[in-house]
N, C-alpha and C positions, 0 to 999 in steps of 0.2 A: 504494500500500500504506500502510495506516495503521500507525503505530508501535505496537508492543505495549507495554502498560503492565505493568510488573513489579509483582507483588504480593509484598510482604514482610510478615513477621509483625510485628505492632505491638510495638515495644519499650516497656518500662515501666521506671520508676525503682525500683530495688529498695530504695533508701533511703527513698523516700516510702512504699512498701508496708510497710516495717518501722518507719515513723514515727521515723526517726532525726533527732535535733535537732543533733547534733554528731558530726563524724567525727574521731576521735583519730589524730594522726600516729604514735603509738607502736604502733598496732595494724596491723602489716604484713600480716596475713592479709586484712583488709578492703581494704587499698590495692592488693594484688596483682591484684585483678580489674580495676582501671583502668589497669594497666600492660601493655605489650606484652612480648614475649620479650627485647627489647633495652632494657627499662626506660623506654620512652617513654610519655608520658601519652596514653591513647587518647581520641579525640574523642567527643563526645556522641552522634553518629549511630551509632557502633559500640557504645557501652556502653548507650545508652538512658537515661542519667541526665537528670534535669531540670536546668535552668540553675542553680538554687540549689545543688543537691547536687554538680553538676559543679564549680562554683567552690570548694566546700568540699573536694572530693577533691583538686583541683589544689593548693590551699593546704596541705593535709595532706601531700601527696607532696613538695612543695617544702620543707616543714619537716623531713620525715623524711630527705630528702637532705642538708639542712644539718647535721643531727645525726648523719649517717653511718649511719642505719638502712637506707637504700636507696642503692645506688650511682647516680652521675650517668650514667655510661656503662658499657658492657661492652667489654672488650677484644675487638676484632674478630678478632684472631689466635687467641684461645683461646675460641671460642664453645662454651658447654656446652649440652647438650640441655635440661635443666630448671634454669634459673637460680634459680627460687624455692625449690629444695631447699636452697640455701645459706643462705637467710634462716631464722632461728629465731624 
């Protein structure tokens, strides 16, 4: 039996499509698309970002964490359904 090849939809970089030059760390609405529900940075294969924009997103998320705009971790005992509703 030949192994079946899985066909996935081609992912595209939404930042390249929008011609974004710089990703601002203060804009949490843009950064939340690259974070999981536990505030972990999602990899390129899941987000579809290109290498250049993925590195910019990572740097922006790390800066936002350092300035306390985004939490580093979520309390595992008090997991909320929609953590991004807490961000304003």
